[in-house]
C-alpha positions as CSV (number, residue, x, y, z in Angstrom):
1,M,-48.5,24.3,16.6
2,R,-46.2,27.4,16.8
3,N,-45.0,28.4,20.3
4,M,-45.0,32.2,20.5
5,A,-43.0,32.3,23.7
6,L,-39.6,31.8,22.1
7,D,-37.4,32.9,25.0
8,F,-36.7,30.0,27.4
9,S,-33.3,31.1,28.5
10,G,-32.4,29.9,32.0
11,E,-35.7,28.1,32.5
12,N,-36.3,24.7,34.1
13,L,-37.6,22.7,31.2
14,R,-36.9,19.2,32.6
15,G,-39.3,16.6,31.0
16,R,-41.1,19.2,28.9
17,N,-42.7,17.9,25.7
18,F,-41.9,20.0,22.6
19,K,-42.6,17.2,20.1
20,G,-43.3,18.4,16.6
21,Q,-43.4,22.1,17.5
22,D,-42.1,25.0,15.4
23,L,-39.4,26.6,17.6
24,A,-37.3,28.2,14.9
25,G,-35.0,30.8,16.5
26,A,-36.0,29.9,20.1
27,N,-33.6,30.8,22.8
28,F,-32.8,27.9,25.2
29,S,-29.5,29.2,26.4
30,Y,-28.6,28.2,30.0
31,A,-31.9,26.2,30.2
32,D,-32.2,22.9,32.0
33,I,-33.5,20.6,29.2
34,R,-32.8,17.2,30.8
35,G,-35.4,14.7,29.7
36,A,-37.0,17.2,27.3
37,N,-38.6,15.9,24.2
38,F,-37.8,17.8,21.0
39,T,-38.6,14.9,18.6
40,N,-39.4,16.1,15.0
41,A,-39.4,19.8,16.2
42,N,-38.3,22.6,13.9
43,L,-35.3,24.1,15.8
44,T,-33.7,26.0,12.9
45,G,-31.4,28.7,14.4
46,A,-32.3,27.8,18.0
47,N,-29.8,28.8,20.7
48,F,-28.8,26.0,23.1
49,S,-25.6,27.5,24.3
50,H,-24.7,26.5,27.9
51,A,-27.9,24.4,28.1
52,K,-27.9,21.2,30.2
53,A,-29.2,18.1,28.5
54,G,-29.3,14.5,29.6
55,L,-31.3,12.5,32.2
56,Q,-33.6,13.7,34.9
57,R,-32.5,12.6,38.4
58,G,-35.3,10.1,38.9
59,W,-34.5,8.3,35.7
60,A,-30.8,8.4,36.5
61,I,-31.5,6.7,39.9
62,F,-33.6,4.1,38.1
63,L,-30.8,3.3,35.8
64,V,-28.4,2.9,38.7
65,I,-30.8,0.4,40.3
66,V,-31.1,-1.5,37.1
67,S,-27.3,-1.6,36.9
68,W,-27.2,-3.0,40.4
69,L,-29.7,-5.7,39.4
70,L,-27.5,-6.6,36.5
71,S,-24.5,-6.7,38.8
72,G,-26.4,-9.2,41.0
73,L,-27.2,-11.3,37.9
74,S,-23.5,-11.1,37.0
75,G,-22.5,-12.4,40.4
76,C,-24.9,-15.3,40.1
77,L,-23.5,-16.3,36.8
78,W,-20.0,-16.1,38.1
79,S,-20.9,-18.4,40.9
80,V,-21.8,-21.0,38.3
81,N,-18.4,-20.5,36.7
82,G,-16.7,-20.7,40.1
83,Y,-18.5,-23.9,40.9
84,L,-17.6,-25.5,37.6
85,V,-13.9,-24.5,37.7
86,S,-13.7,-25.8,41.3
87,L,-14.5,-29.2,40.0
88,I,-10.9,-29.4,39.0
89,F,-10.2,-30.3,42.6
90,D,-12.7,-33.1,42.7
91,T,-10.3,-36.0,42.8
92,S,-13.2,-38.5,43.3
93,S,-14.5,-38.0,39.7
94,L,-12.4,-37.8,36.5
95,E,-15.5,-36.6,34.6
96,N,-16.0,-33.6,37.0
97,Q,-12.3,-32.7,36.7
98,I,-12.7,-32.7,32.9
99,R,-15.7,-30.4,33.3
100,G,-13.7,-28.1,35.5
101,W,-10.7,-27.9,33.1
102,T,-13.1,-27.4,30.1
103,A,-14.8,-24.4,31.8
104,L,-11.4,-22.9,32.8
105,V,-10.0,-23.2,29.2
106,V,-13.1,-21.6,27.7
107,L,-13.0,-18.7,30.2
108,I,-9.3,-18.1,29.6
109,A,-9.9,-18.0,25.9
110,F,-12.8,-15.6,26.3
111,F,-10.8,-13.3,28.6
112,F,-7.8,-13.2,26.3
113,V,-9.6,-12.7,23.0
114,T,-12.1,-10.2,24.4
115,I,-9.3,-8.0,25.8
116,C,-7.3,-8.1,22.6
117,Q,-10.1,-8.1,19.9
118,G,-13.4,-7.2,21.6
119,A,-16.5,-8.8,22.9
120,V,-17.8,-10.1,19.5
121,A,-14.5,-11.9,18.9
122,G,-14.6,-13.1,22.5
123,A,-18.0,-14.7,21.9
124,G,-16.5,-16.5,18.9
125,A,-13.6,-17.7,20.9
126,V,-16.1,-19.2,23.4
127,A,-17.7,-21.2,20.6
128,V,-14.3,-22.5,19.2
129,A,-12.7,-23.2,22.6
130,G,-16.0,-24.7,23.8
131,A,-16.2,-27.1,20.9
132,L,-12.6,-28.2,21.3
133,A,-13.0,-28.6,25.1
134,V,-16.2,-30.7,24.6
135,A,-14.3,-32.9,22.2
136,V,-11.6,-33.4,24.8
137,A,-14.2,-34.0,27.5
138,V,-16.0,-36.7,25.4
139,A,-12.7,-38.4,24.7
140,G,-11.8,-38.3,28.4
141,A,-15.2,-39.6,29.5
142,L,-15.0,-42.5,27.0
143,A,-11.5,-43.4,28.0
144,S,-12.6,-43.6,31.7
145,G,-15.6,-45.7,30.8
146,G,-18.0,-42.9,31.7
147,T,-21.3,-42.4,29.9
148,R,-21.9,-38.7,30.4
149,V,-20.1,-35.9,28.6
150,G,-19.1,-32.4,29.9
151,T,-22.1,-30.4,28.9
152,G,-22.1,-28.6,32.2
153,A,-18.7,-27.2,31.3
154,L,-20.1,-25.5,28.3
155,A,-23.0,-24.1,30.2
156,G,-20.6,-22.7,32.8
157,A,-18.4,-21.2,30.1
158,G,-21.4,-19.6,28.4
159,A,-22.5,-18.2,31.8
160,G,-19.0,-16.7,32.3
161,A,-19.1,-15.1,28.8
162,L,-22.5,-13.6,29.6
163,A,-21.4,-12.4,32.9
164,V,-18.5,-10.4,31.5
165,A,-20.6,-8.9,28.8
166,V,-23.4,-7.9,31.2
167,A,-20.9,-6.5,33.7
168,G,-19.2,-4.5,31.0
169,A,-22.5,-3.0,29.8
170,L,-23.4,-2.4,33.4
171,A,-20.4,-0.2,34.2
172,L,-20.8,1.7,30.9
173,A,-24.5,2.4,31.6
174,G,-23.6,3.6,35.1
175,A,-21.1,6.0,33.6
176,G,-23.6,7.3,31.1
177,S,-26.3,7.9,33.7
178,G,-24.1,10.2,35.8
179,A,-23.4,7.8,38.6
180,R,-20.1,6.3,37.5
181,T,-18.6,5.6,40.9
182,L,-21.8,4.2,42.3
183,A,-22.5,1.9,39.4
184,V,-18.9,0.6,39.1
185,A,-18.6,0.1,42.8
186,G,-21.9,-1.8,42.8
187,A,-20.7,-4.0,40.0
188,L,-17.5,-4.9,41.9
189,V,-19.1,-5.5,45.3
190,L,-22.2,-7.4,44.2
191,T,-20.4,-9.5,41.6
192,V,-17.7,-10.6,44.1
193,V,-19.9,-11.0,47.1
194,L,-22.7,-13.0,45.3
195,G,-20.1,-15.0,43.3
196,I,-18.4,-16.1,46.5
197,A,-21.6,-16.6,48.5
198,L,-23.3,-18.8,45.9
199,A,-20.3,-20.9,44.9
200,K,-19.3,-24.0,46.8
201,I,-15.6,-23.1,46.8
202,G,-15.3,-19.5,47.9
203,T,-11.6,-19.0,46.9
204,V,-12.1,-20.0,43.3
205,A,-15.4,-18.2,43.0
206,G,-13.9,-15.0,44.5
207,A,-10.9,-15.1,42.2
208,L,-13.2,-15.6,39.1
209,A,-15.6,-12.9,40.3
210,V,-12.7,-10.4,40.8
211,A,-11.1,-11.3,37.5
212,G,-14.4,-11.1,35.6
213,T,-15.3,-7.7,37.1
214,L,-11.9,-6.3,36.4
215,V,-12.2,-7.4,32.8
216,S,-15.6,-5.8,32.6
217,I,-14.3,-2.5,34.0
218,Y,-11.4,-2.6,31.6
219,I,-13.6,-3.2,28.6
220,S,-15.9,-0.4,29.8
221,W,-13.0,2.0,30.1
222,R,-11.6,1.2,26.7
223,A,-15.0,1.4,25.1
224,M,-15.6,4.9,26.5
225,K,-12.2,5.9,25.2
226,G,-13.4,5.1,21.7
227,D,-11.6,1.8,21.2
228,Q,-13.2,0.4,18.1
229,K,-12.7,-3.2,19.3
230,H,-15.3,-2.6,22.0
231,S,-17.6,-0.4,19.9
232,L,-20.5,-2.8,20.4
233,I,-20.3,-2.5,24.2
234,R,-20.1,1.3,23.9
235,N,-23.1,1.5,21.6
236,I,-25.2,-0.7,23.9
237,A,-24.2,1.4,26.9
238,I,-24.8,4.8,25.2
239,A,-28.3,3.6,23.9
240,F,-29.1,2.3,27.4
241,A,-28.0,5.5,29.1
242,A,-29.8,7.8,26.6
243,T,-33.1,6.1,27.3
244,G,-35.2,8.8,28.9
245,G,-32.6,11.5,28.1
246,T,-33.1,14.7,26.0
247,S,-34.4,13.7,22.6
248,F,-33.7,15.6,19.4
249,R,-34.6,12.6,17.2
250,G,-35.8,13.7,13.8
251,A,-35.5,17.4,14.6
252,N,-34.3,20.1,12.3
253,L,-31.3,21.7,14.0
254,T,-30.0,23.7,11.0
255,N,-27.8,26.6,12.3
256,A,-28.6,25.6,15.9
257,D,-25.9,26.7,18.5
258,F,-24.8,24.2,21.2
259,T,-21.7,26.2,22.3
260,Q,-20.6,24.9,25.8
261,A,-23.8,22.9,26.2
262,I,-23.7,19.7,28.3
263,L,-25.0,17.0,26.0
264,K,-24.6,13.6,27.7
265,S,-27.4,11.0,27.2
266,T,-28.9,13.0,24.3
267,D,-30.5,11.4,21.2
268,F,-29.5,13.0,17.8
269,R,-30.6,10.2,15.6
270,N,-32.1,11.2,12.2
271,T,-31.6,14.9,12.9
272,I,-30.7,17.6,10.4
273,L,-27.4,19.1,11.6
274,I,-26.6,21.5,8.8
275,C,-24.2,24.1,10.1
276,S,-25.0,23.4,13.7
277,R,-22.3,24.8,16.1
278,W,-20.7,22.5,18.7
279,Y,-17.7,24.7,19.9
280,Q,-16.6,23.6,23.4
281,A,-19.7,21.4,23.8
282,K,-19.3,19.0,26.8
283,M,-19.7,15.2,26.8
284,L,-20.5,15.1,23.1
285,D,-19.0,11.6,23.1
286,R,-21.9,10.4,25.3
287,V,-24.7,11.3,22.7
288,R,-26.6,8.8,20.6
289,P,-25.5,10.0,17.1
290,G,-27.2,7.6,14.8
291,L,-25.7,8.0,11.3
292,T,-24.9,11.7,11.6
293,Y,-21.3,13.0,11.4
294,L,-21.3,13.0,15.3
295,Q,-20.6,9.2,15.2
296,N,-17.0,9.9,14.2
297,A,-14.8,10.5,17.3
298,Q,-12.2,12.5,15.3
299,V,-14.9,14.7,13.9
300,R,-16.5,15.3,17.3
301,Q,-13.1,16.4,18.7
302,L,-12.7,18.8,15.7
303,L,-16.1,20.3,16.3
304,I,-15.4,20.9,19.9
305,T,-11.9,22.4,19.6
306,G,-11.8,23.8,16.1
307,Q,-8.3,22.2,15.8
308,G,-7.9,19.7,13.0
309,Q,-4.5,20.3,11.6
310,D,-3.0,17.4,9.6
311,I,-5.7,14.8,10.3
312,N,-7.2,12.3,7.8
313,L,-10.9,12.8,7.0
314,D,-10.8,11.0,3.6
315,R,-14.2,9.8,2.2
316,Q,-16.1,11.1,5.3
317,N,-19.7,12.3,5.0
318,L,-19.4,15.8,6.4
319,R,-22.3,17.3,4.6
320,G,-23.5,20.4,6.4
321,I,-20.7,20.4,9.0
322,N,-19.9,23.8,10.7
323,L,-16.1,24.3,10.7
324,Q,-16.1,28.1,10.7
325,G,-12.7,29.5,11.6
326,A,-11.3,26.0,12.2
327,N,-7.6,25.1,11.7
328,L,-7.6,22.6,8.9
329,A,-4.1,23.1,7.6
330,D,-2.6,20.0,5.9
331,T,-5.9,18.1,6.5
332,S,-6.8,15.4,4.0
333,F,-10.4,15.5,2.6
334,V,-9.8,13.2,-0.3
335,G,-13.2,12.0,-1.6
336,A,-15.0,13.6,1.4
337,D,-18.4,15.3,1.1
338,L,-18.3,18.8,2.4
339,S,-21.4,20.0,0.6
340,E,-23.4,22.7,2.4
341,A,-20.6,23.0,5.0
342,N,-19.7,26.3,6.7
343,L,-16.0,26.8,6.1
344,Q,-15.9,30.5,6.5
345,D,-12.5,31.9,7.5
346,A,-11.2,28.3,7.9
347,D,-7.5,27.6,7.4
348,L,-7.3,25.1,4.5
349,S,-3.8,25.9,3.6
350,R,-2.1,22.8,2.0
351,A,-5.3,20.8,2.5
352,K,-5.9,17.9,0.2
353,L,-9.2,18.5,-1.6
354,K,-9.0,15.9,-4.3
355,Q,-12.5,14.9,-5.4
356,T,-13.9,16.7,-2.4
357,Q,-17.6,17.6,-2.9
358,L,-18.2,21.3,-2.2
359,D,-21.6,21.9,-3.6
360,A,-23.2,25.0,-1.8
361,T,-20.2,25.1,0.6
362,D,-19.4,28.5,2.1
363,L,-15.7,29.2,1.7
364,T,-16.0,32.9,2.3
365,G,-12.7,34.2,3.7
366,A,-11.1,30.8,3.8
367,N,-7.4,30.4,3.3
368,L,-6.6,28.0,0.4
369,T,-3.0,28.8,-0.2
370,G,-1.1,25.7,-1.2
371,A,-4.3,23.5,-1.3
372,Y,-4.4,20.5,-3.7
373,I,-7.6,20.8,-5.7
374,E,-7.4,17.9,-8.1
375,D,-10.9,17.2,-9.5
376,W,-12.6,18.9,-6.6
377,G,-16.4,19.3,-6.9
378,I,-17.1,23.0,-6.7
379,T,-20.3,24.3,-8.3
380,N,-21.9,27.6,-9.1
381,T,-23.4,27.6,-5.6
382,T,-19.9,27.3,-3.9
383,K,-19.2,30.6,-2.2
384,L,-15.6,31.8,-2.9
385,H,-16.0,35.5,-2.0
386,G,-13.0,36.8,-0.2
387,V,-11.0,33.6,-0.4
388,R,-7.4,34.1,0.5
389,C,-5.1,32.1,-1.8
390,E,-1.6,32.8,-3.2
391,Y,-1.3,29.6,-5.2
392,V,-2.8,26.2,-5.5
393,F,-1.8,22.8,-7.0
394,M,-3.9,21.0,-9.5
395,R,-2.6,17.5,-8.6
396,L,-1.7,15.7,-5.4
397,P,2.0,15.7,-4.6
398,T,4.3,12.8,-5.3
399,K,8.0,12.1,-4.3
400,E,9.0,12.8,-7.9
401,D,6.9,16.0,-8.1
402,P,6.2,17.6,-4.7
403,D,4.7,20.7,-6.4
404,P,2.5,19.4,-9.2
405,L,0.9,21.8,-11.6
406,R,1.2,24.9,-9.5
407,K,-1.0,27.8,-10.4
408,P,0.2,30.4,-11.2
409,D,2.8,28.5,-13.1
410,N,5.6,31.0,-12.3
411,K,6.7,30.2,-8.8
412,Q,7.6,33.8,-8.3
413,E,4.0,34.9,-8.9
414,V,1.0,34.7,-6.6
415,F,-2.7,35.4,-7.0
416,A,-3.7,38.9,-6.2
417,D,-6.8,39.5,-4.1
418,G,-9.8,38.2,-5.9
419,D,-7.8,36.5,-8.7
420,F,-8.3,33.0,-7.4
421,A,-12.1,33.1,-7.7
422,D,-11.7,34.5,-11.3
423,F,-9.2,31.7,-12.1
424,I,-11.4,28.9,-10.9
425,K,-14.8,30.3,-12.1
426,P,-14.8,28.8,-15.6
427,I,-15.0,25.2,-14.3
428,F,-18.0,25.7,-12.0
429,D,-20.4,24.0,-14.4
430,T,-18.3,21.7,-16.4
431,L,-18.3,18.0,-16.8
432,D,-14.7,16.7,-16.7
433,L,-14.1,13.4,-18.6
434,Y,-10.6,12.2,-18.0
435,H,-9.3,9.3,-20.2
436,N,-6.1,7.7,-18.9
437,Q,-5.7,4.5,-21.0
438,G,-5.5,4.0,-24.7
439,V,-7.6,6.9,-25.9
440,D,-10.0,6.0,-28.8
441,P,-11.2,9.3,-30.4
442,R,-14.0,7.5,-32.4
443,A,-15.4,5.9,-29.2
444,I,-15.2,9.3,-27.5
445,A,-17.1,10.9,-30.3
446,I,-19.8,8.3,-30.3
447,A,-20.2,8.3,-26.5
448,L,-20.4,12.1,-26.4
449,K,-23.0,12.2,-29.1
450,N,-24.9,9.4,-27.3
451,L,-24.8,11.3,-24.0
452,A,-26.0,14.5,-25.5
453,E,-29.0,12.8,-27.2
454,N,-30.0,11.0,-24.0
455,H,-29.7,14.1,-21.9
456,P,-30.7,17.2,-23.9
457,E,-31.6,19.0,-20.7
458,A,-27.9,19.0,-19.7
459,E,-27.1,21.2,-22.8
460,L,-23.7,19.7,-23.2
461,E,-21.1,21.9,-24.9
462,I,-17.4,21.2,-25.3
463,V,-15.4,24.1,-23.8
464,G,-11.9,22.6,-23.3
465,M,-9.5,19.7,-24.0
466,E,-6.2,19.0,-22.3
467,K,-3.6,16.5,-23.5
468,R,-1.7,14.9,-20.6
469,G,1.3,13.0,-21.5
470,D,1.3,10.7,-24.5
471,D,-1.8,8.7,-23.9
472,K,-4.1,10.7,-21.7
473,I,-6.7,13.4,-22.4
474,L,-9.2,15.5,-20.4
475,L,-12.4,16.7,-22.1
476,R,-14.3,19.4,-20.4
477,A,-18.0,20.1,-21.3
478,K,-20.2,22.8,-20.1
479,T,-23.5,21.7,-18.6
480,A,-26.7,23.4,-17.6
481,P,-27.1,24.4,-14.0
482,G,-28.3,21.6,-11.7
483,S,-27.1,18.8,-14.0
484,D,-26.1,15.7,-12.2
485,K,-22.5,15.5,-13.3
486,S,-21.9,12.2,-11.4
487,Q,-24.6,10.5,-13.3
488,L,-23.5,12.0,-16.7
489,S,-19.9,10.9,-16.1
490,A,-20.9,7.3,-15.1
491,E,-23.2,7.0,-18.1
492,Y,-20.6,8.4,-20.5
493,F,-17.8,6.1,-19.4
494,D,-20.1,3.1,-19.5
495,D,-20.9,3.8,-23.1
496,Y,-17.3,4.8,-24.0
497,N,-15.8,1.5,-22.7
498,Q,-18.4,-0.5,-24.6
499,F,-17.9,1.5,-27.8
500,K,-14.1,1.2,-27.4
501,A,-14.4,-2.6,-27.3
502,L,-16.1,-2.8,-30.7
503,S,-14.3,-3.6,-34.0
504,Q,-13.5,-0.9,-36.5
505,S,-16.2,-2.0,-38.8
506,Q,-18.8,-1.9,-36.0
507,Q,-17.8,1.6,-35.0
508,L,-17.9,2.7,-38.7
509,L,-21.5,1.6,-39.0
510,L,-22.5,4.1,-36.3
511,V,-20.1,6.9,-37.5
512,E,-21.6,6.7,-41.0
513,R,-25.0,7.7,-39.6
514,S,-23.9,11.0,-38.2
515,E,-21.9,13.9,-39.6
516,R,-21.6,15.3,-36.1
517,I,-19.8,12.1,-34.9
518,R,-17.3,12.4,-37.8
519,S,-16.7,16.0,-36.9
520,L,-16.2,15.2,-33.2
521,E,-13.8,12.4,-34.1
522,N,-11.7,14.6,-36.4
523,M,-11.6,17.3,-33.7
524,I,-10.5,15.0,-31.0
525,T,-7.9,13.2,-33.2
526,T,-6.4,16.6,-34.2
527,A,-6.3,17.9,-30.6
528,F,-4.8,14.6,-29.3
529,G,-2.1,14.7,-31.9
530,Q,-0.9,18.2,-30.9
531,P,1.0,19.1,-27.7
532,K,-1.5,21.9,-26.8
533,F,-3.4,22.8,-23.7
534,Y,-6.9,24.0,-24.5
535,T,-8.9,26.2,-22.2
536,Q,-12.0,28.2,-22.6
537,G,-11.2,31.6,-24.1
538,D,-7.8,30.5,-25.4
539,T,-7.0,31.4,-29.0
540,N,-6.4,27.8,-29.7
541,M,-10.0,27.1,-28.9
542,S,-11.4,28.7,-32.0
543,D,-12.3,25.4,-33.5
544,I,-13.3,23.7,-30.3
545,S,-15.0,26.0,-27.8
546,G,-18.7,26.2,-27.9
547,I,-19.3,23.1,-30.0
548,N,-22.9,21.9,-29.4
549,I,-22.8,18.1,-29.5
550,Q,-26.5,17.7,-30.3
551,D,-28.2,17.3,-33.7
552,S,-31.2,15.5,-35.1
553,S,-29.7,12.0,-35.4
554,N,-29.5,9.8,-32.4
555,V,-26.6,7.4,-31.8
556,S,-27.5,5.5,-28.7
557,G,-25.7,2.2,-28.6
558,I,-23.2,-0.4,-29.6
559,A,-22.8,-1.8,-33.0
560,G,-23.1,-5.5,-33.4
561,N,-22.4,-7.9,-36.3
562,N,-22.0,-6.0,-39.5
563,S,-22.3,-8.9,-42.0
564,I,-24.8,-8.5,-44.8
565,A,-26.8,-11.6,-46.0
566,N,-29.8,-12.5,-48.0
567,L,-32.8,-11.1,-46.3
568,G,-34.9,-14.2,-46.8
569,I,-32.2,-16.5,-45.4
570,I,-31.7,-14.2,-42.4
571,T,-35.5,-14.1,-41.7
572,G,-35.7,-17.9,-41.7
573,N,-32.8,-18.1,-39.3
574,V,-34.4,-15.7,-37.0
575,S,-37.7,-17.6,-37.1
576,I,-35.8,-20.9,-36.2
577,A,-34.0,-19.2,-33.3
578,L,-37.4,-17.7,-32.0
579,N,-39.1,-21.1,-32.2
580,Q,-36.5,-22.5,-29.8
581,L,-37.6,-20.1,-27.1
582,P,-40.3,-21.1,-24.6
583,D,-43.8,-19.6,-24.9
584,A,-44.9,-17.1,-22.3
585,T,-46.6,-18.7,-19.3
586,D,-49.0,-15.8,-18.9
587,A,-51.1,-15.0,-22.0
588,D,-51.5,-11.4,-20.8
589,K,-47.8,-10.9,-20.3
590,P,-45.6,-11.5,-23.4
591,G,-42.2,-13.1,-22.9
592,I,-39.0,-12.8,-24.8
593,K,-40.3,-15.0,-27.7
594,E,-43.4,-12.9,-28.2
595,L,-41.7,-9.6,-27.9
596,L,-38.9,-10.5,-30.4
597,S,-41.5,-11.9,-32.8
598,Q,-43.3,-8.6,-32.8
599,L,-40.0,-6.8,-33.4
600,Q,-39.1,-9.2,-36.3
601,D,-42.5,-8.5,-38.0
602,A,-42.1,-4.7,-37.5
603,I,-38.6,-4.8,-39.1
604,I,-39.8,-6.9,-42.1
605,Q,-42.8,-4.7,-42.7
606,S,-40.9,-1.4,-42.5
607,T,-40.9,0.8,-45.6
608,Y,-38.2,3.1,-44.2
609,L,-35.3,0.6,-43.9
610,S,-33.2,-0.6,-46.9
611,E,-32.7,-4.3,-47.4
612,E,-29.2,-4.0,-45.9
613,E,-30.5,-2.3,-42.8
614,K,-33.3,-4.9,-42.4
615,S,-30.7,-7.6,-42.7
616,E,-28.5,-6.0,-40.0
617,A,-31.5,-5.4,-37.7
618,L,-32.7,-9.0,-38.1
619,E,-29.2,-10.2,-37.2
620,Q,-29.5,-8.4,-33.9
621,V,-32.9,-9.9,-33.3
622,K,-31.4,-13.3,-33.9
623,A,-28.6,-12.5,-31.4
624,L,-31.3,-11.5,-28.9
625,A,-33.1,-14.8,-29.5
626,E,-29.9,-16.8,-28.9
627,A,-29.3,-14.8,-25.7
628,G,-32.9,-15.3,-24.6
629,K,-32.2,-19.0,-23.9
630,N,-30.3,-18.0,-20.8
631,P,-31.4,-14.3,-20.2
632,Q,-29.9,-14.1,-16.7
633,E,-26.4,-15.2,-17.6
634,S,-24.0,-12.3,-17.6
635,T,-22.5,-13.1,-21.0
636,K,-25.9,-13.4,-22.6
637,Q,-27.0,-10.1,-20.9
638,K,-23.9,-8.4,-22.5
639,T,-24.8,-9.8,-25.9
640,A,-28.4,-8.6,-25.4
641,K,-27.3,-5.1,-24.4
642,T,-25.0,-4.9,-27.5
643,A,-27.9,-6.0,-29.8
644,I,-30.4,-3.7,-28.3
645,T,-28.2,-0.6,-28.5
646,M,-27.2,-1.6,-32.1
647,L,-30.9,-1.7,-33.0
648,K,-31.4,1.7,-31.4
649,G,-28.7,3.0,-33.7
650,I,-30.3,1.6,-36.8
651,F,-33.7,2.9,-35.8
652,S,-32.3,6.4,-35.0
653,S,-32.6,7.5,-38.6
654,L,-36.3,6.7,-38.8
655,P,-38.9,9.5,-38.6
656,A,-40.8,9.7,-35.4
657,I,-44.1,8.8,-37.1
658,A,-42.7,5.5,-38.5
659,S,-44.4,2.4,-37.1
660,L,-41.0,0.7,-36.6
661,A,-39.8,3.6,-34.5
662,E,-43.0,3.4,-32.4
663,A,-42.5,-0.3,-32.0
664,G,-38.9,0.1,-31.0
665,N,-39.8,2.7,-28.3
666,K,-42.4,0.2,-26.9
667,L,-40.5,-3.0,-27.2
668,F,-37.0,-2.1,-26.2
669,P,-37.7,-1.3,-22.6
670,A,-39.7,-4.5,-22.2
671,I,-37.0,-6.6,-23.8
672,S,-34.3,-5.0,-21.7
673,Q,-36.3,-5.7,-18.5
674,L,-36.6,-9.4,-19.3
675,F,-32.9,-9.5,-19.7
676,G,-32.4,-7.7,-16.3
677,L,-31.0,-4.6,-18.0
678,G,-33.3,-2.0,-16.7
């Protein structure tokens, strides 16, 4: 249902139900939306500036009453502790004294650990201290000839632990509901009064009640300040206080404006918050954020103030965040995801943008002077219009090199207006493959060819190479728009590392099958042997730029054993290995034995393979049969993967109509699945 009355500015909308409605562009500025339900609504571009969200008065009063009831429960529990600790003074019974000391030890352990490390650690301390105390109590009871142990001490200690946790949650819930003073005062008064009234020894009970309540209030205060040790208490309190508050759960808040809105006790779980504006929003720390970027206290403060100079946001998921005009100078975004973010006119001078994802990010008018852009993830959808940038660094700084790979290279030069976008444009759609250890040109050539054949839609094309130092090289390949570079890179290096581990003879078996691989290997070897820097458009690129890696032959795998033996002997050995495998338990679902038998028959009957090729292929079937004895063992899985990819390489020269090629296409996925390989 689409609501046509889109102007709700200044209206009283408390408790209104807008669930699932299309309210794109609606104006809720200065409106009272306490208790309103916007669950799953479309609020794209909606204006909530100066709006007041949170709990309705009736619900807030209910939460205060609940908090008082919890306070009363807390007082009752403390009375149990007071009574147990007071047993220390019972001189007529050694067993009672042991119980009293046990309760006191456990409570002290709980107080100390909870304050220092949080409620979860405090609960663990109760368990450890309680176990030790019981052991002491048992020993004391036995030594005195008693027959009962101090189980009551444990019960009292558990009650004390529960009382502190409940009282802590109580004070936080009261603060979240808008009645902080009332709830905290109720916690203090009811806990102390009931603790003293119900205990036999008023002085001890009162002392414990006061101590427990003070600890609860301290924990509450630290939790609300964002102390991570008490995050569990904070999360419980926020969830409790947000019950009945304004709900945006599951709503689309793309480009919504919450400037100076009051947002306590508001539910933002599972919302879409792309480019939502939060400037000077109030009580943003009291919302229920779910897994959105609002869960990070540092990010919330940045959104509210726009001031984030020299902070660390490494590896944070900031997708879609709105930091328009923010001060982000010297800020570190290493490995962070800023895709779809609004960074218009932001100051990113000297920012560390290493491996930062910037897909569809708007950097219009941003200041990037002095930024470190090592392996940053810009794409053809990244907006760089009007970027202000005098120079950048292509690597992160080190003590030895504080200005690594400055561009422009001449420190007396700077980019003119518009030059930076032209400088960076050629790498928008490239796949960067950096090799930093023991470069193997042949393995690179095979892996590149394999990647191109497996992903023809990526349209891989080598456009640059850069030699770095004596043993490092960067290959840059152009890709089709929309290609998943992360997936391509991961698959390439997985293959490269496996090919690199092969022997020279195993690699040669694959190289001999493709003229393109030999050409790639020679090109890489030549480039690696010369101290040149290759870039697209450079004159040195005449024999490199624009090389299309694809051709008709398919090299998709790892070479295995290259020995040649008599075909008949090998066939017999394969049959022996297959007979050692168990039969399939399900007649309709072939197992490893049945699948490999089919593969063996197809190889023997093929008219396209030479005797040598059949021998090599059967050797791989034998290796699969040996590995099939323990198909889930990691070493056997590796053997199986090597054999399968070698077979794919042998079959790659077969015409598509060959029965063996068809058998391979059918059997290889099934065999791989039985080995847990895919």
